[in-house]
C-alpha positions in Angstrom: 0.1 -0.1 -0.1 1.1 3.4 -1.0 1.2 5.8 2.1 -1.0 8.6 1.3 0.3 12.2 1.3 -0.5 14.4 4.0 0.0 18.1 4.6 0.1 18.9 8.7 1.6 21.7 10.4 4.5 21.6 12.8 4.2 23.0 16.5 5.3 26.6 15.0 2.5 26.4 12.5 4.9 25.7 9.4 3.4 23.2 6.6 5.3 19.7 6.6 4.3 17.2 3.7 5.1 13.5 3.6 5.8 14.2 0.0 8.9 16.3 0.9 10.5 12.9 2.1 10.0 11.4 -1.0 12.7 8.9 -1.5 13.8 8.4 1.7 12.5 5.7 4.4 10.2 7.5 6.9 8.9 6.2 10.0 5.4 7.7 11.1 4.8 7.3 14.4 1.5 8.5 16.1 1.5 9.3 19.5 0.1 11.7 22.4 1.3 13.7 25.3 -0.9 11.8 28.0 0.2 8.3 26.2 2.5 6.7 28.5 3.8 3.9 26.2 4.8 6.6 23.5 6.8 8.3 26.2 8.8 5.3 26.7 9.5 5.2 22.9 10.3 8.7 22.4 14.2 8.3 24.1 14.4 5.4 21.3 13.2 7.6 18.6 16.0 9.9 19.2 18.5 7.4 19.3 17.5 5.9 16.3 17.2 9.1 14.2 20.9 9.8 15.2 21.7 6.5 14.5 20.3 6.4 11.1 20.0 9.8 9.7 22.9 9.4 7.6 21.2 6.9 5.6 18.3 8.9 4.9 15.9 7.9 7.8 13.3 10.3 8.6 11.2 10.0 11.7 8.1 11.9 11.9 6.0 12.0 15.4 2.2 12.8 14.7 0.6 13.9 17.7 -2.9 13.2 18.2 -3.7 15.4 21.0 -6.4 17.8 21.1 -4.4 21.1 21.3 -1.1 21.9 19.5 -0.5 24.1 23.0 0.0 20.7 24.8 2.1 19.4 22.3 4.4 22.6 22.7 4.4 22.7 26.5 5.6 18.9 26.2 8.3 19.5 23.8 9.6 22.2 25.6 10.5 19.7 28.5 11.1 16.9 26.5 12.8 18.0 23.2 13.3 15.6 20.2 15.5 15.2 17.3 13.1 14.4 14.9 10.0 16.0 13.0 7.2 16.4 15.2 3.6 17.3 13.4 0.3 18.1 14.9 -2.6 16.0 13.5 -5.8 17.3 14.6 -7.6 14.0 13.6 -7.3 14.6 10.0 -5.3 11.3 9.2 -7.5 8.8 10.6 -9.7 8.9 7.3 -6.7 7.9 5.2 -4.6 5.8 7.3 -7.5 3.8 9.1 -9.4 4.4 12.6 -9.4 3.9 15.3 -5.8 4.0 16.4 -4.2 2.4 19.6 -1.5 4.7 20.6 1.3 4.4 19.8 0.8 3.2 16.0 4.1 3.2 14.0 4.0 2.9 10.2 7.3 1.9 8.4 7.6 3.3 4.6 10.1 2.5 2.3 12.0 4.8 -0.2 9.1 3.8 -2.9 6.5 5.2 -0.6 5.0 1.7 0.4 4.0 1.3 3.8 5.7 -2.0 4.9 4.9 -2.8 8.5 2.5 -1.3 10.7 2.8 -1.8 14.6 0.5 -0.9 17.2 0.9 -0.7 20.8 4.8 -0.5 22.2 7.1 -2.8 20.8 10.5 -3.0 22.2 13.5 -1.2 20.8 15.1 -3.9 18.9 11.8 -4.8 16.9 11.4 -1.2 15.9 15.1 -0.9 14.8 14.5 -4.2 12.9 11.5 -2.6 11.0 13.7 0.4 10.3 16.4 -2.1 9.1 13.9 -3.2 6.6 13.1 0.2 5.0 16.8 1.5 4.8 
């Protein structure tokens, strides 16, 4: 399945589109500030982004919070080194609903979704899925 394109805003209101990352392996991680398992994953995503950035990996955290301010305040205390955008529920129609949190999609360089992980997996499993899209 080809990942549907989307355009969402980052916490500063700047638009970001999936199409900007064409030709790169992309991890789309649906998360929320109130989701405990999501917070467990965040340091792993930071490590994995650092580790694979040179190979083109793009990690995008897609916040499902009801307020962009909640996301801003959270990131002020817990900064990350990867792209964060705010969904405001618009992706659920094109990517399937309902989501468990976190839900992570792995998209290869051809733009195909190769794997969907619902719920918290271990870091080794996530890294293995990343290896599959590099």
